[in-house]
C-alpha positions, 0 to 999 in steps of 0.5 A, a space after each residue: 500500500 501507498 505510504 500516507 504523507 506525514 507532512 502537514 498540508 500546511 507546508 504547501 506554501 505556493 499556489 500553482 496550476 495543476 496538471 489538468 489546468 496545464 493540459 487545458 492551457 496547452 490545448 488552448 496554445 495548440 489551437 492558437 498556433 494551428 490558427 496562426 493567431 498572434 495571441 491565445 485568447 479566452 475563446 481558445 481556452 473556452 474551446 479547450 474546456 468545452 472540447 472535453 464534455 466532462 466537467 467542468 465543460 458540462 457545467 459551463 454549457 450543459 449538453 454535448 451538442 450545444 458545446 460542439 456548436 459553440 466550439 464550431 463557432 469559435 473555429 469558424 471565426 477569425 479576428 474580424 468576426 469578433 466584436 471584442 478584442 480580448 484585451 482585458 480592457 473595458 470602457 474606463 469610468 469617467 476620470 480613470 485610466 483603462 484597466 491594466 491587465 497586471 493591476 491585481 493587488 494584494 499580498 500575492 499579486 507579484 507571486 501570482 504574476 510570476 506564476 502566470 508567466 511560469 505556467 505559460 512558459 510551461 504550456 508553450 514548451 509542452 506544445 513546442 515538443 510536437 509543433 514544428 513551427 514553434 521549434 524553428 529558429 527565432 520562433 516566437 510563442 503566442 502570448 496570452 491576450 490581456 483577458 486570458 491573463 486576467 483569467 489566469 490571475 483570477 483562477 489563482 485567486 479563486 483557488 486560494 480563496 477556496 483553500 486549494 493548493 492547485 488551480 484546476 480546470 474548474 477554477 479556469 472555467 469560473 474565472 472565465 465567467 468573471 473576466 469582462 469584455 472577453 471573447 469567451 463571454 461573447 461566444 457564450 452570449 451569442 448562444 444565449 448560455 445562462 452564465 449565471 447558472 454556469 457560475 452557480 454550478 461551478 460555485 456549488 462544486 467548489 463548496 462541495 470540495 471545500 466540504 470534503 466531497 470527492 473532486 471531479 474525476 479529471 481533477 482527482 487524477 491531476 497528480 503532478 508528473 513527479 508523483 506519477 513517475 514515483 508511483 509507476 516506479 514502485 517507489 511509493 510502497 506499491 509494485 508500480 507498473 512493470 514497464 515503468 519500473 524497467 524504463 526508469 531503471 534503464 534511464 537512471 543508468 544511462 543518464 548517469 543519475 544513479 537512482 530513479 528518485 534522482 531521475 525524478 528530481 532531474 526531470 522536475 529540475 527541467 520543468 523548473 528551468 522551463 518555468 523560469 525561462 532558462 534554456 538549460 537546467 542549472 544547479 539552482 533548478 535541482 534545489 527548486 526540484 527538491 522542494 517541488 517534488 516534496 510539494 507534489 507528494 504532500 498535495 497528493 497525500 502520499 509519502 516515500 516508504 520509511 526505508 527511503 526517507 533518510 536519504 531523501 531528507 533534503 526537504 525536511 532539512 530545508 524546512 527545519 532551517 526555516 526555508 519555505 518553498 514560496 520564499 525559495 521560488 520568490 528568490 529564484 525568480 528575482 535572481 533569474 536573468 530576465 528571459 524573453 517573456 514567452 520565448 520558446 526554449 526548445 530542448 532543455 538539457 542539463 548544463 555541465 555544472 548540473 551534470 557535475 552535481 548529479 555525478 557528485 550526489 551519485 558518488 557520495 551515495 556510493 562512498 557511503 554505501 547507501 542503498 540509493 542516491 536521494 535528495 539528501 545527496 543532491 543537496 549535499 552536492 549543491 552545498 559543497 559549492 558554497 559560492 555557487 548559485 544554489 548556496 547563494 539562493 539559500 543565503 538569500 532565504 536566510 539559511 546558513 549552508 554550513 549549518 544545513 550541511 551539518 544537519 544533513 551529515 547528522 541525518 545520514 550519519 556523519 561517518 560513511 559506512 565501512 
């Protein structure tokens, strides 16, 4: 059986877009790219949500036939056929300026703006893996329209108000209904869709989830890729899937990662690089990945088996030093070189420095005769470069790398096994 997570959900300090929401955004990007649109609008997101007749598409527009009709109308329209420009700007009140699409305020405003940029890079990168036009030299990814950006910010706010750790498709759908002057609302209005009834249906589901009800199937299955890989590899106390176990074992050997767990960290680091606009996975992405995988396990409500916890104690060690994931992400975002906002990164390989960290972690585990390399070994390898960007990032968050190194040694046992 799977191990239950011993870490309290309160340790999840960031609000991110769940995998179901990322898939919807990727479908919207793919539709816009296929239409050669300069921007991805709310109409493209509405099409993505309605193309799946399950919830929340069914909450937005009951009846598969009507959903298909609206999708057909969206496909048939080009720029000149829309009354609205999807800019997210409405007619200003007398004596005021137009609405700024990044004018959200409050304590989470800057974090939310960064998360929108990050998830957009992630969605574009996913599409670029299969869309040849996005992989051409000097390709420019379509940007979100002003209204779509407001929708993404609104979805983050709705998820946080609900107490959800992740933004799901239903948050995107509900936020669409709150975004004024959007093409999504134009498409719904032309078909006389009862927007108030759709909002009530989505609100009722939010209340049910808050009260402990089972989420809709797509949301319940929206487990981050790291957890899926760990489960398939049999690292969550289950047998896993035989071909996944074999594939991950082979990949860990051929990639030089030394263990399936370190391979998962490496894969998550690639995602972090994409989200921060980097064209290579850097050592700092490994540090972000350690906390991201721990977050994924916590949100999924599972934990690694007891025998793997010691060598994977990096996240616990960081928390014991007062490092919160939100602070780490914030510091990493501030330290990153400003990328072209939505440039397409193409292939994102590991840098030479990252390869060296992974190799050092693997060697450390072998020298200690630990059964497998884990996050503790990765963090030690990062800390062994005290002037490196990962150590500096930890100092920016108020931690002492030397103290962290001592705690990790104590956790693993200061003296390597004879």
